[in-house]
FIVO-875246 format. One record per atom (N, C-alpha, C): atom name; residue in three letters; x, y, z. Coordinates in Angstrom, 3 decimals. Example, Ala and Ser with C-alpha at 12.3 -4.5 7.8 and 13.67 -1.06 7.14 Angstrom:
# FIVO-875246
atom:res:east:north:up
N:ALA:13.190:-5.690:7.800
CA:ALA:12.300:-4.500:7.800
C:ALA:13.200:-3.300:7.800
N:SER:12.850:-2.250:7.080
CA:SER:13.670:-1.060:7.140
C:SER:12.900:0.030:7.870
# end
This chain:
# FIVO-875246
atom:res:east:north:up
N:UNK:57.294:90.067:170.183
CA:UNK:56.779:88.848:170.381
C:UNK:56.185:88.612:171.426
N:UNK:55.011:87.977:171.799
CA:UNK:54.388:87.576:173.033
C:UNK:54.231:85.947:173.113
N:UNK:54.530:85.367:174.323
CA:UNK:54.447:84.055:174.619
C:UNK:53.440:83.782:175.345
N:UNK:52.443:82.866:174.946
CA:UNK:51.177:82.477:175.524
C:UNK:51.319:80.943:175.615
N:UNK:51.122:80.477:176.993
CA:UNK:51.306:79.030:177.420
C:UNK:49.943:78.288:177.036
N:UNK:49.774:77.095:176.471
CA:UNK:48.506:76.539:176.118
C:UNK:48.476:75.286:177.183
N:UNK:48.147:75.335:178.373
CA:UNK:48.259:74.502:179.222
C:UNK:47.355:74.809:180.538
N:UNK:46.954:73.827:181.114
CA:UNK:46.312:73.876:182.640
C:UNK:47.353:73.375:183.710
N:UNK:48.667:72.907:183.429
CA:UNK:49.473:72.334:184.498
C:UNK:50.051:73.439:185.366
N:UNK:49.571:73.669:186.382
CA:UNK:50.060:74.615:187.479
C:UNK:51.468:74.727:187.691
N:UNK:52.098:73.733:187.803
CA:UNK:53.511:73.726:188.009
C:UNK:54.392:74.206:186.799
N:UNK:53.867:73.886:185.848
CA:UNK:54.571:74.317:184.590
C:UNK:54.412:75.882:184.325
N:UNK:53.125:76.270:184.541
CA:UNK:52.947:77.810:184.519
C:UNK:53.924:78.501:185.559
N:UNK:53.802:78.049:186.763
CA:UNK:54.744:78.753:187.679
C:UNK:56.135:78.752:187.154
N:UNK:56.572:77.752:186.734
CA:UNK:58.079:77.739:186.377
C:UNK:58.144:78.576:185.175
N:UNK:57.452:78.503:184.274
CA:UNK:57.801:79.453:182.997
C:UNK:57.212:80.829:183.447
N:UNK:56.473:81.238:184.229
CA:UNK:56.132:82.473:184.530
C:UNK:57.181:83.134:185.224
N:UNK:57.747:82.418:186.220
CA:UNK:59.115:83.017:186.861
C:UNK:60.312:83.545:185.866
N:UNK:60.130:83.177:184.688
CA:UNK:61.203:83.621:183.843
C:UNK:60.946:85.002:183.408
N:UNK:59.670:85.446:183.734
CA:UNK:59.299:86.703:183.084
C:UNK:59.117:86.957:181.638
N:UNK:58.791:85.658:180.989
CA:UNK:58.845:85.764:179.682
C:UNK:57.337:85.351:178.915
N:UNK:56.421:85.067:180.227
CA:UNK:54.980:84.622:179.864
C:UNK:54.133:85.964:179.733
N:UNK:53.504:86.144:178.689
CA:UNK:52.507:87.074:178.561
C:UNK:51.180:86.494:178.946
N:UNK:50.912:85.339:178.833
CA:UNK:49.379:84.903:179.115
C:UNK:49.325:83.440:178.782
N:UNK:48.114:82.873:179.112
CA:UNK:47.872:81.464:179.199
C:UNK:46.545:81.350:178.495
N:UNK:46.507:80.349:177.784
CA:UNK:45.222:79.818:176.994
C:UNK:45.185:78.558:177.563
N:UNK:43.820:78.207:178.005
CA:UNK:43.421:76.872:178.430
C:UNK:42.227:76.504:178.186
N:UNK:41.747:75.195:178.443
CA:UNK:40.327:74.780:177.962
C:UNK:40.119:73.734:178.999
N:UNK:38.643:73.138:179.100
CA:UNK:38.336:72.141:180.102
C:UNK:39.103:70.931:179.808
N:UNK:39.385:70.533:178.505
CA:UNK:40.345:69.340:178.432
C:UNK:41.619:69.221:179.007
N:UNK:42.328:70.386:178.934
CA:UNK:43.631:70.598:179.330
C:UNK:43.575:70.429:180.883
N:UNK:42.487:71.044:181.448
CA:UNK:42.362:70.900:182.925
C:UNK:41.979:69.457:183.629
N:UNK:41.325:68.911:182.692
CA:UNK:40.945:67.436:182.864
C:UNK:42.235:66.501:183.223
N:UNK:42.974:66.886:182.012
CA:UNK:44.499:66.086:182.116
C:UNK:45.159:66.223:183.470
N:UNK:44.814:67.316:184.126
CA:UNK:45.666:67.696:185.560
C:UNK:45.023:66.978:186.508
N:UNK:43.451:66.608:186.337
CA:UNK:42.587:65.807:187.496
C:UNK:41.957:67.125:188.345
N:UNK:42.328:68.555:187.859
CA:UNK:41.690:69.520:188.759
C:UNK:40.461:69.840:188.352
N:UNK:39.770:70.750:188.778
CA:UNK:38.448:71.244:188.591
C:UNK:38.705:72.543:187.858
N:UNK:38.082:72.645:186.636
CA:UNK:38.512:73.951:185.601
C:UNK:38.468:75.186:186.188
N:UNK:37.107:75.420:186.953
CA:UNK:37.142:76.791:187.567
C:UNK:38.384:76.912:188.833
N:UNK:38.601:76.027:189.347
CA:UNK:39.826:76.225:190.174
C:UNK:40.843:76.516:189.663
N:UNK:41.139:75.778:188.804
CA:UNK:42.405:75.804:187.904
C:UNK:42.604:77.159:187.483
N:UNK:41.542:77.830:186.776
CA:UNK:41.469:79.082:186.173
C:UNK:41.708:80.290:187.175
N:UNK:41.081:80.036:188.565
CA:UNK:41.387:81.003:189.545
C:UNK:43.111:80.903:190.004
N:UNK:43.506:79.802:190.021
CA:UNK:45.079:79.827:190.391
C:UNK:45.883:80.150:189.141
N:UNK:45.546:79.885:188.114
CA:UNK:46.238:80.566:186.811
C:UNK:46.305:82.070:186.829
N:UNK:44.993:82.684:187.057
CA:UNK:45.110:84.139:187.144
C:UNK:45.830:84.696:188.222
N:UNK:46.010:84.017:189.292
CA:UNK:46.729:84.553:190.513
C:UNK:48.259:84.360:190.203
N:UNK:48.589:83.539:189.254
CA:UNK:49.992:83.247:188.848
C:UNK:50.395:84.241:187.752
N:UNK:49.571:84.618:186.754
CA:UNK:49.916:85.154:185.657
C:UNK:49.049:86.426:185.535
N:UNK:49.690:87.536:185.480
CA:UNK:49.091:88.976:185.363
C:UNK:48.534:89.156:183.948
N:UNK:49.120:88.605:182.843
CA:UNK:48.490:88.872:181.476
C:UNK:47.207:88.137:181.342
N:UNK:46.752:88.080:180.138
CA:UNK:45.708:87.356:179.901
C:UNK:45.515:85.823:180.064
N:UNK:44.615:85.501:180.470
CA:UNK:44.040:84.082:180.571
C:UNK:42.835:83.751:179.951
N:UNK:43.213:83.014:178.770
CA:UNK:41.931:82.634:178.116
C:UNK:41.082:81.350:178.744
N:UNK:39.922:81.615:178.676
CA:UNK:38.969:80.583:179.407
C:UNK:37.811:80.105:178.512
N:UNK:38.120:78.903:177.949
CA:UNK:37.076:78.577:177.041
C:UNK:35.899:78.170:177.612
N:UNK:34.605:78.397:176.918
CA:UNK:33.465:77.901:177.290
C:UNK:33.106:76.597:176.910
N:UNK:32.206:75.576:177.668
CA:UNK:32.090:74.385:177.313
C:UNK:30.981:74.040:176.304
N:UNK:29.733:74.823:176.807
CA:UNK:28.452:74.813:175.934
C:UNK:28.548:75.214:174.468
N:UNK:27.631:74.342:173.878
CA:UNK:27.493:74.578:172.390
C:UNK:26.358:75.595:172.096
N:UNK:25.443:75.801:173.067
CA:UNK:24.475:76.802:172.681
C:UNK:24.595:78.112:173.258
N:UNK:23.943:79.148:172.569
CA:UNK:24.222:80.465:173.079
C:UNK:23.825:80.586:174.570
N:UNK:22.678:80.063:175.123
CA:UNK:22.427:80.310:176.448
C:UNK:23.458:79.912:177.357
N:UNK:24.153:78.623:177.012
CA:UNK:25.039:78.034:177.918
C:UNK:26.328:78.694:177.876
N:UNK:26.836:79.302:176.560
CA:UNK:27.918:80.113:176.463
C:UNK:27.941:81.152:177.277
N:UNK:26.642:81.965:177.200
CA:UNK:26.548:83.290:177.997
C:UNK:26.839:82.916:179.356
N:UNK:25.990:81.958:179.914
CA:UNK:26.130:81.568:181.393
C:UNK:27.593:81.521:181.827
N:UNK:28.133:80.534:180.954
CA:UNK:29.584:80.023:181.300
C:UNK:30.594:81.413:181.022
N:UNK:30.385:82.054:180.213
CA:UNK:31.079:83.232:180.057
C:UNK:31.083:84.267:181.248
N:UNK:29.853:84.532:181.465
CA:UNK:29.496:85.563:182.446
C:UNK:30.068:85.093:183.685
N:UNK:30.190:83.722:184.167
CA:UNK:30.852:83.134:185.345
C:UNK:32.297:83.320:185.237
N:UNK:32.853:82.971:183.883
CA:UNK:34.345:83.054:183.899
C:UNK:34.818:84.668:184.092
N:UNK:34.121:85.574:183.571
CA:UNK:34.189:87.151:183.588
C:UNK:34.600:87.451:185.244
N:UNK:33.880:86.682:186.167
CA:UNK:33.768:87.076:187.593
C:UNK:35.122:86.470:188.179
N:UNK:36.033:85.499:187.490
CA:UNK:36.876:84.736:188.202
C:UNK:37.936:85.759:188.566
N:UNK:38.452:86.735:187.516
CA:UNK:39.458:87.688:187.583
C:UNK:39.499:88.565:186.409
N:UNK:40.123:89.913:186.776
CA:UNK:39.981:90.738:185.868
C:UNK:40.838:90.476:184.423
N:UNK:41.749:89.755:184.520
CA:UNK:42.571:89.230:183.451
C:UNK:41.990:88.071:182.712
N:UNK:40.895:87.401:182.707
CA:UNK:40.235:86.478:181.947
C:UNK:39.505:87.213:180.685
N:UNK:39.914:86.472:179.724
CA:UNK:39.377:86.470:178.219
C:UNK:38.593:85.224:178.084
N:UNK:37.023:85.502:177.887
CA:UNK:36.188:84.358:177.618
C:UNK:36.682:83.848:175.977
N:UNK:36.669:82.452:175.976
CA:UNK:37.153:82.136:174.557
C:UNK:35.864:81.113:174.113
N:UNK:35.269:81.766:173.194
CA:UNK:34.109:81.133:172.549
C:UNK:34.515:80.360:171.186
N:UNK:33.928:79.600:170.649
CA:UNK:34.002:78.823:169.403
C:UNK:33.547:79.563:168.303
N:UNK:34.071:79.366:167.031
CA:UNK:33.516:80.241:165.890
C:UNK:32.523:79.479:165.249
N:UNK:31.285:79.449:166.054
CA:UNK:30.072:79.137:165.457
C:UNK:29.288:79.995:165.493
N:UNK:27.816:79.886:164.809
CA:UNK:27.092:80.968:164.775
C:UNK:26.623:81.606:166.301
N:UNK:26.407:80.471:167.135
CA:UNK:25.925:80.853:168.636
C:UNK:27.298:81.445:169.464
N:UNK:28.609:81.046:168.842
CA:UNK:29.833:81.589:169.627
C:UNK:29.928:83.143:168.993
N:UNK:29.711:83.344:168.040
CA:UNK:29.435:84.695:167.320
C:UNK:28.694:85.527:168.217
N:UNK:27.435:84.971:168.413
CA:UNK:26.314:85.652:169.157
C:UNK:26.912:85.986:170.531
N:UNK:27.420:84.960:171.152
CA:UNK:27.974:84.983:172.340
C:UNK:29.018:86.143:172.528
N:UNK:29.901:86.260:171.577
CA:UNK:31.058:87.174:171.495
C:UNK:30.427:88.608:171.694
N:UNK:29.414:88.905:170.869
CA:UNK:28.944:90.052:170.553
C:UNK:28.168:90.455:171.932
N:UNK:27.398:89.467:172.533
CA:UNK:26.641:89.926:173.831
C:UNK:27.606:89.935:175.054
N:UNK:29.003:88.977:175.225
CA:UNK:29.699:89.253:176.218
C:UNK:30.420:90.457:176.017
N:UNK:30.942:90.907:174.840
CA:UNK:31.693:92.026:174.620
C:UNK:30.911:93.386:174.957
N:UNK:29.568:93.282:174.479
CA:UNK:28.712:94.384:175.016
C:UNK:28.567:94.563:176.557
N:UNK:28.783:93.628:177.145
CA:UNK:28.711:93.403:178.644
C:UNK:30.040:93.710:179.365
N:UNK:31.022:93.997:178.411
CA:UNK:32.338:94.354:179.081
C:UNK:33.432:93.169:179.086
N:UNK:33.014:92.033:178.642
CA:UNK:34.118:91.005:178.581
C:UNK:34.940:91.110:177.507
N:UNK:36.173:90.688:177.665
CA:UNK:37.299:90.477:176.709
C:UNK:37.138:89.154:176.138
N:UNK:36.954:88.942:174.939
CA:UNK:36.658:87.582:174.349
C:UNK:37.323:87.433:173.202
N:UNK:37.757:86.337:173.050
CA:UNK:38.569:85.835:171.885
C:UNK:37.922:84.341:171.083
N:UNK:37.783:84.579:169.824
CA:UNK:37.207:83.348:169.004
C:UNK:38.018:82.534:168.560
N:UNK:37.909:81.256:168.832
CA:UNK:38.704:80.125:168.516
C:UNK:38.327:79.031:167.682
N:UNK:39.202:78.520:166.825
CA:UNK:38.590:77.374:166.127
C:UNK:37.431:77.568:165.081
N:UNK:37.528:77.211:163.820
CA:UNK:36.498:77.099:163.060
C:UNK:36.078:75.617:162.858
N:UNK:34.852:75.260:162.978
CA:UNK:34.453:74.054:162.773
C:UNK:33.009:73.829:162.912
N:UNK:32.270:72.775:162.699
CA:UNK:30.836:72.473:162.780
C:UNK:30.599:72.188:164.165
N:UNK:29.234:72.395:164.560
CA:UNK:29.144:71.560:165.748
C:UNK:28.999:70.334:166.035
N:UNK:28.883:69.478:164.796
CA:UNK:29.223:68.059:164.981
C:UNK:30.442:67.731:165.173
N:UNK:31.568:68.470:164.789
CA:UNK:33.096:68.292:165.031
C:UNK:33.320:68.530:166.342
N:UNK:32.576:69.299:167.234
CA:UNK:32.972:69.805:168.522
C:UNK:32.640:68.706:169.368
# end
């Protein structure tokens, strides 16, 4: 079993990571916004706390924006996984980013209107 936290709350991540039970974190811009912190800065700090994977969701809906955001996320830390939506452009972004060496996970199935 692996335990992944779904949060951007740094205090919560620190507390639970100290138990040695946390394998990674998955987060997104809306979770970071709830903390009042910048998403990129939150990702940097989370990556410094957790040695396992940190899934960082892209915000953009179109391929070019997803690629730009995914490439930027890849540079934050070696344990970043770029999280893209399960849309046609998300699948294309997954393929391109994977070809470029990114670790990618695909999340959620919905139409662009639902996003």
